C-alpha positions in Angstrom: -0.2 0.3 0.0 2.9 2.5 1.2 3.8 2.0 -2.9 1.0 3.0 -4.2 1.3 6.4 -2.1 4.5 7.1 -2.9 3.6 6.4 -7.1 1.1 8.8 -6.2 3.5 11.4 -4.5 6.3 10.9 -7.4 3.5 11.9 -10.0 2.2 14.8 -8.4 5.6 16.6 -7.7 6.8 15.7 -10.9 3.7 17.3 -12.9 4.7 20.2 -10.6 8.4 20.3 -11.3 8.1 19.6 -15.0 4.9 20.3 -15.8 3.9 24.0 -14.6 7.2 25.4 -15.8 7.2 24.1 -18.7 3.3 25.4 -19.3 4.4 28.5 -18.0 7.6 28.9 -20.8 5.4 27.7 -23.3 2.2 30.2 -22.2 5.0 32.9 -21.9 6.7 32.4 -24.8 3.6 32.1 -27.3 2.6 35.9 -26.0 5.2 37.3 -26.3 6.1 36.1 -29.7 2.2 38.2 -30.5 3.4 41.4 -29.1 7.1 41.0 -31.7 4.3 39.8 -34.1 2.0 43.6 -33.4 5.2 45.4 -33.2 6.1 45.0 -36.4 2.7 45.1 -37.8 2.6 48.5 -36.7 5.6 49.9 -37.9 5.1 48.9 -40.9 1.6 50.0 -41.3 3.6 53.5 -40.3 6.7 53.2 -42.4 4.5 53.2 -45.5 5.8 55.6 -47.9 5.2 59.1 -49.2 4.8 58.3 -52.4 2.4 55.6 -53.9 4.3 52.9 -55.5 3.4 51.3 -59.1 1.0 48.2 -59.0 3.1 45.0 -59.0 2.8 43.3 -62.1 0.8 40.5 -62.7 2.8 37.1 -61.4 2.7 33.7 -62.4 1.3 30.9 -60.3 3.5 29.6 -58.1 3.3 26.3 -57.6 6.2 22.8 -58.3 4.1 21.1 -61.0 4.4 17.6 -61.3 6.2 15.8 -64.6 5.0 12.3 -65.7 8.2 9.9 -64.9 7.8 7.3 -67.9 9.4 4.0 -66.2 
């Protein structure tokens, strides 16, 4: 019976020691990434050119085309 309590205590301590910091680190990094992305969007929006540039010419569809392989 004692080993069941020991295994349960080990699992609880493992979750607290490993799981909680890992969860907090992932939340922190994702929010930091979102803040940086928002800042980059703000900088890009505020750095518009004084003279509007000409529209870009239409581009050919970009995609890989498969070639038939004859055997």
